[in-house]
N, C-alpha and C positions, 0 to 999 in steps of 0.2 A: 213474415210469420207473426201470428198473433195468438196469445194465450188468453182465454176467458175463464174466470173462476178463481179459486183460492189456491194458488201454486206457490211453492218455495223454489226459487231460482238461485242456485249457487253453482252455476256451471253445469256439469253433468253429474247426475241426472237432474231434471226438473221433477218435482214431486207434487202430486195433486193432494191437497190437504182436506178437501171436502168434495162430496159427490157433485156431479153435473158440471165438470170442467171440460174445456175443449181446446183444441189446437186447430188453427186455420191457416192455410197458405196457398199460394199459386204454384203450380208445377207444370213442367213440360217434359214428360217422360212416359215410358210404357209402364213401368212398375213404380209403386210407392211402397217402401218398406220402412218399418220403425223398430228399433231395438227397444224393448220394454221389459219390465219386471213387475210382478205383483208386490204388494206390501210385505213386510217382514212376517206378518201373520200367515202368509201363504194363501190367503183367501183370493180366489179368482176375481178379476176386475172385468166387468162387462163394458163393451164399447160398441159404438155404431159409427160407421164410415159413410160419408156422403161425398159425391163428386158433382160439382156444379149444383149443389143443393138437393140432389136426388140420390136414391139408393143406387149403388153401382151396377146392379143387374148382372149382365154377362161379363162385365169388367171387374168383378170382385176378385180379390186375391185368394190365395190358398187358405188364409186364416180368417176369411170373412165369407158370409153367404151372400146370395143375391140381394138381400135387404141391407147388407152392410154390417150385419151383426157378428160379433166375435167375443172372445174372452182371452184375457192375459192370465195364463196359469203358471208360467215359469219364465225365467229370464232367457230371452232369445230374440232373434230377428223375426218379425211378423210381416208376411206379405199381405198388404192391405188392398192394393189395387193392381190389376194387370189389364191394361187397356186392350180392348179387342178391336176398336175402331182406329182410325188414324190418330196419330199423336198430335195433340194440340195443347194450347194453353188452357188449363183447367184450374178450378178451385177445389181443394181438398179440405175436408173437415173430419176430425175424429172427436166424438163426444164420449166421455166416460161417465157411466151411470154410478160408479162406485169410487170412493176415495182410495188413496194409497198408491196408485200406479206410479211407477218411475219410468220416465221417458228419456232415453239417452240420445240417440242419433237417428236421423232419417237417412236412408240411402235410396238411390234411384237406379232403374235399369232401362 
């Protein structure tokens, strides 16, 4: 897993201090979920998900559209990817357009 941007890492959660941060990692699963929370101000945080460098298309999760776009509006588990094709090793990336998001844990299905 790799973080890019200005993050505060103190265990759980990691907090994005400035806009345009991202998290990248390899996965081998049908579902990619992430527990996230907006900043204390309650302002939603926009994000975009990519799988192997492209929009997820039909493999988008319940909380993203086919272009991979979504918003963190409250603390909960967000389903970001639901693979429709065969399960294989893939690269996942989530890019946050806004600061303040708190990212806790990834889960896979």
